[in-house]
MOPAC internal coordinates of N, CA, C and O (Angstrom, degrees):
PM7 1SCF
backbone

  N    0.0000 0     0.00 0     0.00 0    0    0    0
  C    1.4993 1     0.00 0     0.00 0    1    0    0
  C    1.4513 1   108.48 1     0.00 0    2    1    0
  O    1.2310 1   121.17 1   -36.45 1    3    2    1
  N    1.3414 1   115.36 1   143.55 1    3    2    1
  C    1.5060 1   123.19 1   173.05 1    5    3    2
  C    1.5271 1   112.00 1   -68.10 1    6    5    3
  O    1.2310 1   118.29 1   -45.79 1    7    6    5
  N    1.3262 1   120.86 1   134.21 1    7    6    5
  C    1.4358 1   121.52 1   177.40 1    9    7    6
  C    1.4769 1   108.86 1  -111.11 1   10    9    7
  O    1.2310 1   121.73 1   -45.89 1   11   10    9
  N    1.3644 1   114.29 1   134.11 1   11   10    9
  C    1.4641 1   125.76 1  -177.45 1   13   11   10
  C    1.5854 1   108.43 1  -119.51 1   14   13   11
  O    1.2310 1   119.93 1   -48.01 1   15   14   13
  N    1.2931 1   117.74 1   131.99 1   15   14   13
  C    1.4185 1   120.20 1   171.24 1   17   15   14
  C    1.5683 1   109.08 1  -111.44 1   18   17   15
  O    1.2310 1   121.05 1   -55.15 1   19   18   17
  N    1.2269 1   115.60 1   124.85 1   19   18   17
  C    1.5452 1   117.29 1   178.89 1   21   19   18
  C    1.5195 1   107.62 1  -106.06 1   22   21   19
  O    1.2310 1   118.69 1   -60.12 1   23   22   21
  N    1.2595 1   120.10 1   119.88 1   23   22   21
  C    1.4008 1   124.13 1  -178.04 1   25   23   22
  C    1.5541 1   105.79 1  -121.35 1   26   25   23
  O    1.2310 1   121.21 1   -81.19 1   27   26   25
  N    1.3420 1   115.28 1    98.81 1   27   26   25
  C    1.4855 1   123.50 1  -173.92 1   29   27   26
  C    1.5222 1   107.46 1  -161.88 1   30   29   27
  O    1.2310 1   122.47 1   -49.17 1   31   30   29
  N    1.2739 1   112.87 1   130.83 1   31   30   29
  C    1.4711 1   117.32 1   178.11 1   33   31   30
  C    1.5205 1   116.14 1   -71.97 1   34   33   31
  O    1.2310 1   120.93 1   165.30 1   35   34   33
  N    1.3835 1   115.82 1   -14.70 1   35   34   33
  C    1.4662 1   120.71 1   176.60 1   37   35   34
  C    1.4992 1   111.68 1   -88.24 1   38   37   35
  O    1.2310 1   122.48 1   -70.81 1   39   38   37
  N    1.3887 1   112.86 1   109.19 1   39   38   37
  C    1.4248 1   117.93 1  -179.41 1   41   39   38
  C    1.5567 1   114.79 1   -61.26 1   42   41   39
  O    1.2310 1   121.60 1   145.25 1   43   42   41
  N    1.3765 1   114.54 1   -34.75 1   43   42   41
  C    1.4417 1   116.87 1   177.55 1   45   43   42
  C    1.5243 1   113.09 1   -63.18 1   46   45   43
  O    1.2310 1   122.66 1   139.88 1   47   46   45
  N    1.3015 1   112.50 1   -40.12 1   47   46   45
  C    1.4984 1   117.41 1   179.35 1   49   47   46
  C    1.5275 1   109.53 1   -65.80 1   50   49   47
  O    1.2310 1   120.57 1   139.45 1   51   50   49
  N    1.3312 1   116.52 1   -40.55 1   51   50   49
  C    1.5044 1   116.95 1   176.80 1   53   51   50
  C    1.5743 1   110.27 1   -64.18 1   54   53   51
  O    1.2310 1   119.86 1   143.41 1   55   54   53
  N    1.2561 1   117.87 1   -36.59 1   55   54   53
  C    1.4432 1   119.29 1  -176.59 1   57   55   54
  C    1.5426 1   110.56 1   -71.81 1   58   57   55
  O    1.2310 1   119.39 1   143.23 1   59   58   57
  N    1.3890 1   118.76 1   -36.77 1   59   58   57
  C    1.4744 1   120.60 1   171.18 1   61   59   58
  C    1.4947 1   112.03 1   -62.81 1   62   61   59
  O    1.2310 1   121.57 1   132.49 1   63   62   61
  N    1.3188 1   114.61 1   -47.51 1   63   62   61
  C    1.5003 1   115.11 1  -179.81 1   65   63   62
  C    1.4448 1   112.21 1   -62.32 1   66   65   63
  O    1.2310 1   119.49 1   136.02 1   67   66   65
  N    1.3250 1   118.58 1   -43.98 1   67   66   65
  C    1.5048 1   123.91 1   175.35 1   69   67   66
  C    1.5029 1   113.43 1   -52.55 1   70   69   67
  O    1.2310 1   119.85 1   132.07 1   71   70   69
  N    1.3470 1   117.89 1   -47.93 1   71   70   69
  C    1.4257 1   128.16 1   178.81 1   73   71   70
  C    1.5160 1   109.92 1   -59.86 1   74   73   71
  O    1.2310 1   119.72 1   131.32 1   75   74   73
  N    1.3546 1   118.14 1   -48.68 1   75   74   73
  C    1.4777 1   123.49 1  -179.20 1   77   75   74
  C    1.5605 1   109.09 1   -66.16 1   78   77   75
  O    1.2310 1   120.02 1   135.81 1   79   78   77
  N    1.2949 1   117.57 1   -44.19 1   79   78   77
  C    1.4979 1   119.19 1   177.89 1   81   79   78
  C    1.4595 1   112.67 1   -59.13 1   82   81   79
  O    1.2310 1   119.10 1   130.98 1   83   82   81
  N    1.4043 1   119.32 1   -49.02 1   83   82   81
  C    1.3769 1   123.90 1  -178.88 1   85   83   82
  C    1.4997 1   111.23 1   -65.47 1   86   85   83
  O    1.2310 1   118.39 1   152.23 1   87   86   85
  N    1.3367 1   120.68 1   -27.77 1   87   86   85
  C    1.5151 1   123.31 1   177.74 1   89   87   86
  C    1.5861 1   109.73 1   -67.67 1   90   89   87
  O    1.2310 1   121.20 1   153.15 1   91   90   89
  N    1.3408 1   115.31 1   -26.85 1   91   90   89
  C    1.3943 1   118.11 1   177.84 1   93   91   90
  C    1.4819 1   117.62 1  -100.02 1   94   93   91
  O    1.2310 1   122.56 1   151.61 1   95   94   93
  N    1.3572 1   112.71 1   -28.39 1   95   94   93
  C    1.4441 1   120.85 1  -177.99 1   97   95   94
  C    1.5422 1   108.04 1  -133.55 1   98   97   95
  O    1.2310 1   119.14 1   -93.50 1   99   98   97
  N    1.2854 1   119.25 1    86.50 1   99   98   97
  C    1.5072 1   118.45 1  -171.09 1  101   99   98
  C    1.4719 1   110.93 1   -71.07 1  102  101   99
  O    1.2310 1   118.02 1   156.97 1  103  102  101
  N    1.2831 1   121.37 1   -23.03 1  103  102  101
  C    1.4402 1   122.52 1   176.45 1  105  103  102
  C    1.5025 1   113.76 1   -86.60 1  106  105  103
  O    1.2310 1   118.96 1  -177.83 1  107  106  105
  N    1.2778 1   119.59 1     2.17 1  107  106  105
  C    1.4786 1   124.60 1  -176.00 1  109  107  106
  C    1.5283 1   111.78 1   -59.80 1  110  109  107
  O    1.2310 1   120.93 1   -39.36 1  111  110  109
  N    1.3051 1   115.83 1   140.64 1  111  110  109
  C    1.4141 1   119.52 1   171.36 1  113  111  110
  C    1.5702 1   109.55 1   -98.44 1  114  113  111
  O    1.2310 1   120.64 1   -53.43 1  115  114  113
  N    1.2549 1   116.37 1   126.57 1  115  114  113
  C    1.5227 1   119.82 1  -172.25 1  117  115  114
  C    1.5723 1   106.44 1  -122.07 1  118  117  115
  O    1.2310 1   122.10 1   -51.08 1  119  118  117
  N    1.2320 1   113.59 1   128.92 1  119  118  117
  C    1.4652 1   119.22 1   176.04 1  121  119  118
  C    1.5929 1   106.84 1  -124.02 1  122  121  119
  O    1.2310 1   121.49 1   -57.35 1  123  122  121
  N    1.2885 1   114.75 1   122.65 1  123  122  121
  C    1.4718 1   126.49 1  -174.03 1  125  123  122
  C    1.4935 1   112.50 1  -103.97 1  126  125  123
  O    1.2310 1   121.56 1   -41.75 1  127  126  125
  N    1.2787 1   114.62 1   138.25 1  127  126  125
  C    1.4957 1   120.06 1  -179.98 1  129  127  126
  C    1.5938 1   106.40 1  -137.48 1  130  129  127
  O    1.2310 1   123.16 1   -61.83 1  131  130  129
  N    1.3132 1   111.54 1   118.17 1  131  130  129
  C    1.4615 1   115.24 1   174.42 1  133  131  130
  C    1.5379 1   114.94 1   -88.72 1  134  133  131
  O    1.2310 1   123.35 1   162.07 1  135  134  133
  N    1.3017 1   111.18 1   -17.93 1  135  134  133
  C    1.4735 1   120.14 1   175.13 1  137  135  134
  C    1.5196 1   110.41 1  -116.03 1  138  137  135
  O    1.2310 1   120.71 1   -62.89 1  139  138  137
  N    1.3270 1   116.25 1   117.11 1  139  138  137
  C    1.5273 1   119.41 1  -179.97 1  141  139  138
  C    1.5323 1   114.63 1   -56.10 1  142  141  139
  O    1.2310 1   122.06 1   155.38 1  143  142  141
  N    1.2451 1   113.66 1   -24.62 1  143  142  141
  C    1.5513 1   116.21 1  -177.63 1  145  143  142
  C    1.6008 1   109.03 1   -71.40 1  146  145  143
  O    1.2310 1   121.23 1   150.68 1  147  146  145
  N    1.3117 1   115.25 1   -29.32 1  147  146  145
  C    1.4724 1   120.54 1   178.95 1  149  147  146
  C    1.5827 1   107.92 1   -69.33 1  150  149  147
  O    1.2310 1   123.30 1   141.65 1  151  150  149
  N    1.3435 1   111.28 1   -38.35 1  151  150  149
  C    1.5061 1   114.71 1   179.19 1  153  151  150
  C    1.5616 1   110.51 1   -64.50 1  154  153  151
  O    1.2310 1   122.34 1   132.92 1  155  154  153
  N    1.3600 1   113.13 1   -47.08 1  155  154  153
  C    1.4321 1   123.17 1  -177.81 1  157  155  154
  C    1.5906 1   109.17 1   -53.62 1  158  157  155
  O    1.2310 1   123.47 1   134.20 1  159  158  157
  N    1.3550 1   110.95 1   -45.80 1  159  158  157
  C    1.4536 1   121.96 1  -175.65 1  161  159  158
  C    1.5997 1   108.83 1   -64.07 1  162  161  159
  O    1.2310 1   122.24 1   136.85 1  163  162  161
  N    1.2942 1   113.31 1   -43.15 1  163  162  161
  C    1.4675 1   115.07 1   177.59 1  165  163  162
  C    1.4115 1   116.20 1   -67.52 1  166  165  163
  O    1.2310 1   118.31 1   134.96 1  167  166  165
  N    1.3294 1   120.83 1   -45.04 1  167  166  165
  C    1.4784 1   123.68 1  -175.23 1  169  167  166
  C    1.5734 1   109.40 1   -73.39 1  170  169  167
  O    1.2310 1   120.51 1   158.26 1  171  170  169
  N    1.3657 1   116.64 1   -21.74 1  171  170  169
  C    1.4612 1   118.49 1   179.25 1  173  171  170
  C    1.5596 1   108.11 1   -80.28 1  174  173  171
  O    1.2310 1   119.03 1   165.16 1  175  174  173
  N    1.3302 1   119.45 1   -14.84 1  175  174  173
  C    1.4421 1   123.45 1   178.49 1  177  175  174
  C    1.4750 1   111.23 1   -97.72 1  178  177  175
  O    1.2310 1   119.05 1   140.33 1  179  178  177
  N    1.3311 1   119.42 1   -39.67 1  179  178  177
  C    1.3737 1   121.46 1  -178.81 1  181  179  178
  C    1.5682 1   110.94 1  -136.38 1  182  181  179
  O    1.2310 1   121.12 1   -54.99 1  183  182  181
  N    1.3778 1   115.47 1   125.01 1  183  182  181
  C    1.4177 1   116.95 1  -177.15 1  185  183  182
  C    1.4558 1   112.02 1   -69.42 1  186  185  183
  O    1.2310 1   120.48 1   -31.29 1  187  186  185
  N    1.3837 1   116.68 1   148.71 1  187  186  185
  C    1.4872 1   125.50 1  -174.15 1  189  187  186
  C    1.5287 1   106.06 1   -96.93 1  190  189  187
  O    1.2310 1   121.67 1   -33.55 1  191  190  189
  N    1.2774 1   114.40 1   146.45 1  191  190  189
  C    1.5219 1   119.15 1   172.51 1  193  191  190
  C    1.3946 1   114.96 1   -57.66 1  194  193  191
  O    1.2310 1   118.57 1   -39.05 1  195  194  193
  N    1.3776 1   120.33 1   140.95 1  195  194  193
  C    1.4093 1   125.62 1  -179.49 1  197  195  194
  C    1.4846 1   107.44 1   -62.36 1  198  197  195
  O    1.2310 1   117.19 1   151.61 1  199  198  197
  N    1.3062 1   122.94 1   -28.39 1  199  198  197
  C    1.4498 1   119.83 1  -175.27 1  201  199  198
  C    1.6218 1   110.21 1   -88.34 1  202  201  199
  O    1.2310 1   121.02 1  -175.32 1  203  202  201
  N    1.3608 1   115.66 1     4.68 1  203  202  201
  C    1.4934 1   119.50 1   178.73 1  205  203  202
  C    1.5757 1   106.81 1   -67.20 1  206  205  203
  O    1.2310 1   122.62 1   -28.83 1  207  206  205
  N    1.3307 1   112.59 1   151.17 1  207  206  205
  C    1.4339 1   119.83 1  -179.22 1  209  207  206
  C    1.5797 1   103.67 1  -111.69 1  210  209  207
  O    1.2310 1   120.59 1   -59.85 1  211  210  209
  N    1.3098 1   116.47 1   120.15 1  211  210  209
  C    1.5311 1   116.54 1   178.66 1  213  211  210
  C    1.5610 1   106.59 1  -113.24 1  214  213  211
  O    1.2310 1   123.31 1   -65.21 1  215  214  213
  N    1.3494 1   111.27 1   114.79 1  215  214  213
  C    1.4161 1   119.76 1   173.74 1  217  215  214
  C    1.5279 1   111.96 1   -93.35 1  218  217  215
  O    1.2310 1   119.95 1   -62.24 1  219  218  217
  N    1.2678 1   117.70 1   117.76 1  219  218  217
  C    1.5370 1   124.05 1  -168.36 1  221  219  218
  C    1.4838 1   109.12 1  -116.66 1  222  221  219
  O    1.2310 1   119.63 1   -56.15 1  223  222  221
  N    1.3247 1   118.31 1   123.85 1  223  222  221
  C    1.4581 1   125.75 1   166.59 1  225  223  222
  C    1.4574 1   110.25 1   -73.94 1  226  225  223
  O    1.2310 1   119.76 1   -38.91 1  227  226  225
  N    1.3417 1   118.06 1   141.09 1  227  226  225
  C    1.4749 1   122.26 1   173.59 1  229  227  226
  C    1.4467 1   114.86 1   -76.51 1  230  229  227
  O    1.2310 1   120.68 1   124.57 1  231  230  229
  N    1.2544 1   116.31 1   -55.43 1  231  230  229
  C    1.4747 1   123.81 1  -173.42 1  233  231  230
  C    1.5112 1   115.90 1   -94.59 1  234  233  231
  O    1.2310 1   122.68 1   -82.44 1  235  234  233
  N    1.3821 1   112.47 1    97.56 1  235  234  233
  C    1.3891 1   118.04 1   178.24 1  237  235  234
  C    1.5147 1   112.14 1  -131.41 1  238  237  235
  O    1.2310 1   117.46 1   -34.29 1  239  238  237
  N    1.2989 1   122.45 1   145.71 1  239  238  237
  C    1.5056 1   123.18 1  -173.14 1  241  239  238
  C    1.5770 1   115.12 1   -58.53 1  242  241  239
  O    1.2310 1   120.75 1   144.33 1  243  242  241
  N    1.2876 1   116.17 1   -35.67 1  243  242  241
  C    1.4945 1   120.82 1  -173.80 1  245  243  242
  C    1.4791 1   106.57 1   -71.31 1  246  245  243
  O    1.2310 1   118.73 1   126.55 1  247  246  245
  N    1.3611 1   120.02 1   -53.45 1  247  246  245
  C    1.4576 1   128.30 1   178.60 1  249  247  246
  C    1.5070 1   107.69 1  -161.67 1  250  249  247
  O    1.2310 1   121.96 1   -20.07 1  251  250  249
  N    1.3146 1   113.85 1   159.93 1  251  250  249
  C    1.4206 1   113.92 1  -177.23 1  253  251  250
  C    1.5660 1   106.58 1   -92.70 1  254  253  251
  O    1.2310 1   120.90 1    -9.96 1  255  254  253
  N    1.3694 1   115.89 1   170.04 1  255  254  253
  C    1.4274 1   121.65 1  -175.37 1  257  255  254
  C    1.5444 1   113.74 1   -58.96 1  258  257  255
  O    1.2310 1   122.17 1   143.42 1  259  258  257
  N    1.2889 1   113.44 1   -36.58 1  259  258  257
  C    1.6076 1   114.81 1   177.21 1  261  259  258
  C    1.5198 1   110.57 1   -67.13 1  262  261  259
  O    1.2310 1   120.97 1   140.32 1  263  262  261
  N    1.3170 1   115.76 1   -39.68 1  263  262  261
  C    1.4653 1   116.43 1   178.53 1  265  263  262
  C    1.5032 1   112.94 1   -65.36 1  266  265  263
  O    1.2310 1   119.07 1   149.55 1  267  266  265
  N    1.2996 1   119.38 1   -30.45 1  267  266  265
  C    1.4838 1   126.66 1   175.09 1  269  267  266
  C    1.5139 1   107.61 1   -64.62 1  270  269  267
  O    1.2310 1   120.48 1   131.00 1  271  270  269
  N    1.3625 1   116.68 1   -49.00 1  271  270  269
  C    1.4245 1   119.84 1  -177.14 1  273  271  270
  C    1.5650 1   108.56 1   -64.97 1  274  273  271
  O    1.2310 1   119.08 1   139.10 1  275  274  273
  N    1.2615 1   119.36 1   -40.90 1  275  274  273
  C    1.4512 1   120.29 1   176.12 1  277  275  274
  C    1.5263 1   116.27 1   -62.14 1  278  277  275
  O    1.2310 1   121.91 1   140.02 1  279  278  277
  N    1.3048 1   113.96 1   -39.98 1  279  278  277
  C    1.4800 1   117.76 1   177.44 1  281  279  278
  C    1.5243 1   108.59 1   -62.82 1  282  281  279
  O    1.2310 1   120.38 1   134.27 1  283  282  281
  N    1.2950 1   116.87 1   -45.73 1  283  282  281
  C    1.4623 1   116.35 1  -178.16 1  285  283  282
  C    1.5052 1   111.11 1   -66.83 1  286  285  283
  O    1.2310 1   119.22 1   144.85 1  287  286  285
  N    1.2743 1   119.10 1   -35.15 1  287  286  285
  C    1.4362 1   124.17 1   178.86 1  289  287  286
  C    1.5791 1   109.69 1   -60.56 1  290  289  287
  O    1.2310 1   122.07 1   135.83 1  291  290  289
  N    1.3412 1   113.65 1   -44.17 1  291  290  289
  C    1.4850 1   120.88 1   178.53 1  293  291  290
  C    1.4997 1   111.20 1   -65.17 1  294  293  291
  O    1.2310 1   119.62 1   149.32 1  295  294  293
  N    1.3386 1   118.33 1   -30.68 1  295  294  293
  C    1.4947 1   125.61 1   178.29 1  297  295  294
  C    1.5000 1   108.54 1   -74.91 1  298  297  295
  O    1.2310 1   119.72 1   165.64 1  299  298  297
  N    1.3144 1   118.14 1   -14.36 1  299  298  297
  C    1.5041 1   123.51 1  -172.74 1  301  299  298
  C    1.5152 1   113.42 1    81.91 1  302  301  299
  O    1.2310 1   119.39 1  -160.97 1  303  302  301
  N    1.3258 1   118.77 1    19.03 1  303  302  301
  C    1.3918 1   123.08 1  -176.65 1  305  303  302
  C    1.5764 1   107.58 1   -98.10 1  306  305  303
  O    1.2310 1   122.51 1   -59.34 1  307  306  305
  N    1.3645 1   112.80 1   120.66 1  307  306  305
  C    1.5142 1   116.08 1  -178.02 1  309  307  306
  C    1.4839 1   107.28 1  -111.91 1  310  309  307
  O    1.2310 1   122.65 1   -44.32 1  311  310  309
  N    1.3928 1   112.53 1   135.68 1  311  310  309
  C    1.4875 1   118.60 1   173.87 1  313  311  310
  C    1.6055 1   104.11 1  -163.68 1  314  313  311
  O    1.2310 1   123.92 1   -15.06 1  315  314  313
  N    1.2986 1   110.09 1   164.94 1  315  314  313
  C    1.4868 1   117.53 1  -177.84 1  317  315  314
  C    1.5230 1   105.32 1  -101.18 1  318  317  315
  O    1.2310 1   124.63 1   -33.62 1  319  318  317
  N    1.4423 1   108.71 1   146.38 1  319  318  317
  C    1.4818 1   116.28 1  -178.09 1  321  319  318
  C    1.5120 1   111.93 1  -124.23 1  322  321  319
  O    1.2310 1   118.71 1   -31.03 1  323  322  321
  N    1.2933 1   120.07 1   148.97 1  323  322  321
  C    1.4517 1   124.69 1   167.72 1  325  323  322
  C    1.4936 1   105.72 1  -113.04 1  326  325  323
  O    1.2310 1   119.19 1   -61.47 1  327  326  325
  N    1.2552 1   119.15 1   118.53 1  327  326  325
  C    1.4618 1   122.98 1   177.71 1  329  327  326
  C    1.4768 1   106.58 1   -74.83 1  330  329  327
  O    1.2310 1   119.53 1   -48.74 1  331  330  329
  N    1.3260 1   118.50 1   131.26 1  331  330  329
  C    1.4529 1   122.96 1   174.68 1  333  331  330
  C    1.5323 1   107.42 1  -130.60 1  334  333  331
  O    1.2310 1   121.40 1   -72.09 1  335  334  333
  N    1.2694 1   114.93 1   107.91 1  335  334  333
  C    1.4915 1   122.11 1  -168.79 1  337  335  334
  C    1.5234 1   115.18 1  -136.34 1  338  337  335
  O    1.2310 1   120.26 1   -26.07 1  339  338  337
  N    1.3494 1   117.12 1   153.93 1  339  338  337
  C    1.4300 1   119.91 1   178.49 1  341  339  338
  C    1.4773 1   109.79 1   -92.51 1  342  341  339
  O    1.2310 1   121.65 1   178.65 1  343  342  341
  N    1.3354 1   114.45 1    -1.35 1  343  342  341
  C    1.4699 1   116.96 1   177.97 1  345  343  342
  C    1.5016 1   115.06 1   -86.09 1  346  345  343
  O    1.2310 1   121.55 1   -44.85 1  347  346  345
  N    1.3480 1   114.63 1   135.15 1  347  346  345
  C    1.5080 1   117.38 1  -175.80 1  349  347  346
  C    1.5287 1   106.99 1  -105.24 1  350  349  347
  O    1.2310 1   121.73 1  -159.71 1  351  350  349
  N    1.3922 1   114.29 1    20.29 1  351  350  349
  C    1.4693 1   115.84 1  -179.07 1  353  351  350
  C    1.4978 1   114.35 1   -69.95 1  354  353  351
  O    1.2310 1   121.22 1   -57.06 1  355  354  353
  N    1.2734 1   115.27 1   122.94 1  355  354  353
  C    1.4959 1   122.54 1  -177.68 1  357  355  354
  C    1.4841 1   113.14 1   -66.92 1  358  357  355
  O    1.2310 1   121.18 1   150.20 1  359  358  357
  N    1.4009 1   115.35 1   -29.80 1  359  358  357
  C    1.4185 1   121.57 1  -179.30 1  361  359  358
  C    1.5740 1   106.65 1   -67.77 1  362  361  359
  O    1.2310 1   119.83 1   137.90 1  363  362  361
  N    1.2921 1   117.93 1   -42.10 1  363  362  361
  C    1.4927 1   121.17 1   177.94 1  365  363  362
  C    1.4981 1   111.48 1   -60.86 1  366  365  363
  O    1.2310 1   121.77 1   136.97 1  367  366  365
  N    1.3424 1   114.23 1   -43.03 1  367  366  365
  C    1.5019 1   118.60 1  -176.83 1  369  367  366
  C    1.5529 1   107.96 1   -67.69 1  370  369  367
  O    1.2310 1   118.62 1   142.80 1  371  370  369
  N    1.3933 1   120.24 1   -37.20 1  371  370  369
  C    1.4469 1   119.68 1   176.06 1  373  371  370
  C    1.5149 1   109.70 1   -71.16 1  374  373  371
  O    1.2310 1   118.59 1   142.64 1  375  374  373
  N    1.2603 1   120.29 1   -37.36 1  375  374  373
  C    1.5481 1   124.45 1   178.53 1  377  375  374
  C    1.4927 1   108.30 1   -58.54 1  378  377  375
  O    1.2310 1   120.27 1   137.99 1  379  378  377
  N    1.3219 1   117.09 1   -42.01 1  379  378  377
  C    1.4692 1   118.17 1  -177.26 1  381  379  378
  C    1.4809 1   114.85 1   -62.55 1  382  381  379
  O    1.2310 1   120.34 1   158.71 1  383  382  381
  N    1.2533 1   116.96 1   -21.29 1  383  382  381
  C    1.5092 1   120.08 1   176.94 1  385  383  382
  C    1.4811 1   115.80 1   -67.26 1  386  385  383
  O    1.2310 1   121.49 1   166.88 1  387  386  385
  N    1.3992 1   114.75 1   -13.12 1  387  386  385
  C    1.4732 1   116.83 1  -179.91 1  389  387  386
  C    1.4875 1   112.16 1   -79.28 1  390  389  387
  O    1.2310 1   121.25 1   172.60 1  391  390  389
  N    1.3967 1   115.21 1    -7.40 1  391  390  389
  C    1.4525 1   119.62 1  -169.56 1  393  391  390
  C    1.6256 1   101.42 1  -109.32 1  394  393  391
  O    1.2310 1   121.50 1   -62.25 1  395  394  393
  N    1.3544 1   114.73 1   117.75 1  395  394  393
  C    1.4312 1   115.35 1  -177.25 1  397  395  394
  C    1.5295 1   111.73 1   -71.57 1  398  397  395
  O    1.2310 1   121.73 1   165.33 1  399  398  397
  N    1.3787 1   114.29 1   -14.67 1  399  398  397
  C    1.5373 1   118.44 1   176.05 1  401  399  398
  C    1.4556 1   115.97 1   -74.56 1  402  401  399
  O    1.2310 1   121.34 1   161.35 1  403  402  401
  N    1.3170 1   115.04 1   -18.65 1  403  402  401
  C    1.4773 1   118.60 1  -177.78 1  405  403  402
  C    1.5184 1   107.32 1   -88.66 1  406  405  403
  O    1.2310 1   122.98 1   -65.86 1  407  406  405
  N    1.3828 1   111.89 1   114.14 1  407  406  405
  C    1.4697 1   117.65 1  -176.59 1  409  407  406
  C    1.5329 1   111.72 1   -97.19 1  410  409  407
  O    1.2310 1   121.85 1   157.51 1  411  410  409
  N    1.3086 1   114.07 1   -22.49 1  411  410  409
  C    1.5458 1   113.89 1   172.94 1  413  411  410
  C    1.5114 1   111.27 1  -155.36 1  414  413  411
  O    1.2310 1   119.68 1   -21.00 1  415  414  413
  N    1.2922 1   118.21 1   159.00 1  415  414  413
  C    1.4434 1   126.10 1  -179.22 1  417  415  414
  C    1.5151 1   109.40 1  -125.03 1  418  417  415
  O    1.2310 1   120.58 1   -71.23 1  419  418  417
  N    1.2200 1   116.49 1   108.77 1  419  418  417
  C    1.5128 1   120.92 1  -172.21 1  421  419  418
  C    1.5565 1   110.93 1  -120.12 1  422  421  419
  O    1.2310 1   121.40 1   -33.78 1  423  422  421
  N    1.3291 1   114.92 1   146.22 1  423  422  421
  C    1.4629 1   119.75 1   174.86 1  425  423  422
  C    1.5123 1   109.54 1   -92.55 1  426  425  423
  O    1.2310 1   122.25 1   -37.16 1  427  426  425
  N    1.3106 1   113.30 1   142.84 1  427  426  425
  C    1.5061 1   121.61 1   170.74 1  429  427  426
  C    1.4592 1   108.47 1   -70.72 1  430  429  427
  O    1.2310 1   121.35 1   -30.13 1  431  430  429
  N    1.3313 1   115.01 1   149.87 1  431  430  429
  C    1.4625 1   130.64 1    -3.09 1  433  431  430
  C    1.5444 1   110.68 1   -79.28 1  434  433  431
  O    1.2310 1   121.97 1   -26.01 1  435  434  433
  N    1.2978 1   113.83 1   153.99 1  435  434  433
  C    1.4717 1   118.88 1   174.12 1  437  435  434
  C    1.5095 1   107.96 1   -66.49 1  438  437  435
  O    1.2310 1   120.07 1   -25.16 1  439  438  437
  N    1.3194 1   117.48 1   154.84 1  439  438  437
  C    1.5129 1   120.47 1   175.75 1  441  439  438
  C    1.4398 1   109.78 1  -123.61 1  442  441  439
  O    1.2310 1   121.22 1   -21.57 1  443  442  441
  N    1.3352 1   115.28 1   158.43 1  443  442  441
  C    1.5052 1   119.17 1   179.95 1  445  443  442
  C    1.5626 1   112.18 1   -60.06 1  446  445  443
  O    1.2310 1   120.62 1   142.20 1  447  446  445
  N    1.3014 1   116.42 1   -37.80 1  447  446  445
  C    1.4674 1   119.65 1   179.94 1  449  447  446
  C    1.5019 1   109.71 1   -67.23 1  450  449  447
  O    1.2310 1   118.50 1   145.84 1  451  450  449
  N    1.3976 1   120.46 1   -34.16 1  451  450  449
  C    1.4003 1   123.14 1  -179.97 1  453  451  450
  C    1.5317 1   109.02 1   -67.20 1  454  453  451
  O    1.2310 1   122.37 1   137.21 1  455  454  453
  N    1.3832 1   113.06 1   -42.79 1  455  454  453
  C    1.5354 1   114.82 1  -178.66 1  457  455  454
  C    1.5201 1   107.38 1   -62.97 1  458  457  455
  O    1.2310 1   120.22 1   137.49 1  459  458  457
  N    1.2486 1   117.19 1   -42.51 1  459  458  457
  C    1.4952 1   119.18 1  -179.84 1  461  459  458
  C    1.5906 1   112.96 1   -58.29 1  462  461  459
  O    1.2310 1   124.14 1   134.53 1  463  462  461
  N    1.3326 1   109.67 1   -45.47 1  463  462  461
  C    1.4412 1   112.52 1  -178.67 1  465  463  462
  C    1.5256 1   117.74 1   -72.26 1  466  465  463
  O    1.2310 1   122.47 1   154.49 1  467  466  465
  N    1.4153 1   112.87 1   -25.51 1  467  466  465
  C    1.4719 1   117.24 1   177.88 1  469  467  466
  C    1.5343 1   109.47 1   -69.45 1  470  469  467
  O    1.2310 1   120.09 1   141.28 1  471  470  469
  N    1.2656 1   117.42 1   -38.72 1  471  470  469
  C    1.4511 1   120.11 1  -177.70 1  473  471  470
  C    1.4729 1   113.68 1   -78.90 1  474  473  471
  O    1.2310 1   119.76 1   149.82 1  475  474  473
  N    1.3574 1   118.07 1   -30.18 1  475  474  473
  C    1.5290 1   117.36 1   178.67 1  477  475  474
  C    1.5307 1   109.24 1   -76.00 1  478  477  475
  O    1.2310 1   120.90 1   161.44 1  479  478  477
  N    1.3571 1   115.88 1   -18.56 1  479  478  477
  C    1.4754 1   116.95 1   179.98 1  481  479  478
  C    1.5267 1   112.94 1   -82.09 1  482  481  479
  O    1.2310 1   120.44 1   169.09 1  483  482  481
  N    1.3295 1   116.76 1   -10.91 1  483  482  481
  C    1.4992 1   121.80 1  -173.54 1  485  483  482
  C    1.5974 1   107.72 1   -90.10 1  486  485  483
  O    1.2310 1   120.10 1   180.00 1  487  486  485

């Protein structure tokens, strides 16, 4: 089963993403985190599968997505991220290219076609 981690403080966004993922991958395992610190705690205790898809919001009150990536890097934890944001800021999109861990930069809301293409590209 494909594993998805949703790291987004917006529960509605997580619900929409979960619904779309399950519409394409009914057997998917989905783990949702509204607090990025909870995600960091989990992945520092148990390594995630290389094939896992991590959808990461940029703008969260506890820390932004780039801060989360930096914290994991300092802990020696490597994984790929797909930025999923409501921001259409081109500067943020360009900034994300500095991070080798960021494999895609997508605008919310997620679509069924996007979910399908994300998984076929892995």
